[in-house]
C-alpha positions in Angstrom: 153.2 -41.4 153.0 152.6 -38.3 151.0 151.8 -38.7 147.3 154.6 -36.4 146.2 157.4 -38.6 147.5 159.4 -40.7 145.1 161.1 -43.7 146.6 164.3 -45.0 145.2 163.9 -48.2 147.3 161.1 -49.9 149.1 160.2 -47.8 152.2 159.2 -51.0 154.1 163.0 -51.6 154.4 163.1 -48.8 156.9 161.6 -51.3 159.4 165.1 -52.9 159.5 166.8 -49.7 160.5 168.4 -49.5 164.0 166.3 -46.4 164.8 163.0 -48.1 164.0 164.0 -51.3 165.9 165.0 -49.3 169.0 162.4 -46.6 169.2 159.5 -48.0 167.1 159.4 -45.0 164.8 161.5 -43.4 162.2 161.3 -39.7 161.4 163.2 -37.5 158.9 164.4 -33.9 159.3 162.7 -31.3 157.2 164.5 -28.9 154.8 166.0 -25.7 156.2 163.5 -23.0 155.9 163.6 -19.5 157.3 160.1 -18.5 156.2 157.0 -18.8 158.5 153.7 -17.0 158.5 154.1 -16.0 162.1 157.3 -13.9 162.0 160.8 -14.4 163.1 162.8 -17.6 163.6 163.2 -16.7 167.3 159.4 -16.7 167.8 159.0 -20.4 167.0 161.8 -21.7 169.2 160.7 -19.4 172.0 157.1 -20.6 171.7 158.1 -24.3 171.8 160.3 -23.7 174.8 157.5 -21.7 176.5 155.0 -24.4 175.7 157.1 -27.1 177.3 157.8 -24.8 180.3 154.1 -24.2 180.9 153.5 -27.9 180.8 156.5 -28.6 183.2 158.3 -30.6 180.5 162.0 -30.3 179.7 163.3 -29.8 176.2 165.3 -33.0 175.5 169.1 -32.5 175.0 168.9 -34.1 171.6 166.7 -31.2 170.4 168.8 -28.3 171.7 171.2 -28.6 168.8 168.6 -28.8 166.0 168.1 -25.9 163.6 164.7 -25.1 165.0 166.4 -24.2 168.3 169.5 -22.6 166.8 167.7 -20.0 164.8 168.4 -21.8 161.5 165.0 -23.1 160.5 161.3 -23.0 161.2 160.9 -26.7 160.7 162.4 -29.7 162.3 160.4 -32.7 161.0 159.4 -33.7 157.6 156.0 -35.4 157.8 155.8 -36.9 154.3 156.9 -40.2 155.6 156.2 -41.3 159.2 156.7 -44.9 160.3 155.4 -45.7 163.7 155.1 -49.0 165.6 151.7 -48.5 167.4 152.8 -50.8 170.3 156.1 -49.1 171.1 154.8 -45.6 170.5 151.4 -45.9 172.2 151.9 -42.9 174.6 153.1 -40.7 171.7 150.0 -41.6 169.6 147.7 -41.0 172.6 149.1 -37.5 173.0 148.9 -36.9 169.3 145.2 -37.8 169.6 144.9 -35.4 172.5 146.2 -32.6 170.3 143.5 -33.3 167.8 140.7 -33.8 170.3 141.4 -30.8 172.5 140.3 -27.7 170.5 142.4 -25.2 172.6 145.5 -27.3 172.4 145.1 -27.9 168.7 144.6 -24.1 168.0 147.7 -23.2 170.1 150.0 -25.7 168.4 148.7 -25.2 164.9 149.0 -21.5 165.2 152.7 -21.9 165.6 153.6 -24.9 163.3 153.1 -25.6 159.6 150.6 -28.5 159.2 151.3 -31.6 161.3 155.1 -31.5 160.8 156.1 -30.8 164.4 153.2 -32.6 166.2 154.9 -35.9 166.2 158.0 -35.0 168.1 156.1 -32.6 170.3 153.8 -35.5 171.2 156.8 -37.6 172.0 158.3 -35.0 174.3 154.9 -34.3 176.0 154.4 -38.1 176.6 158.0 -38.7 177.7 158.4 -41.2 174.9 161.9 -41.9 173.5 162.3 -40.9 169.8 165.0 -40.3 167.3 165.5 -38.7 163.9 167.1 -40.3 160.9 170.7 -39.0 161.0 170.7 -37.7 157.5 169.3 -34.4 156.2 166.4 -34.2 153.7 167.1 -34.8 150.0 165.2 -32.8 147.5 165.0 -33.6 143.9 163.3 -31.7 141.1 161.2 -32.9 138.2 162.0 -36.2 136.7 162.8 -35.8 133.0 162.8 -38.2 130.2 166.5 -38.4 129.2 165.7 -38.8 125.5 163.3 -36.0 125.1 164.1 -33.9 128.2 160.3 -33.7 128.7 158.9 -33.6 132.2 
């Protein structure tokens, strides 16, 4: 959990969600963003597809309609809240560990993605582990204000 997230309900309740029960994880989609330090939107989706092709891994159908692969956004996953059942997602976590223990692999991935955002679903795809995203888009709020004084 990132420190800048404000929960309107107890996040532990997410364990009751159908997604968490079925897959042992719950992930959220990130905001739509067309900015990236490495150039055009096409570059990131081309890199991801090329990365999977070089590893002889197919891009799952569920990802083909996501904004990252439709030229709508540089980001797919929000990493401020990640819930993972270590038993059900063992293979994904092992591949995630491989990313961070293999210097060349880490450099290649982190040269193309912003922080750890995409490493979770990439690890699922690479480890052939089932996963799913929360069906709702990200919600962004601004500063909380005191309704009486309007102070932040």
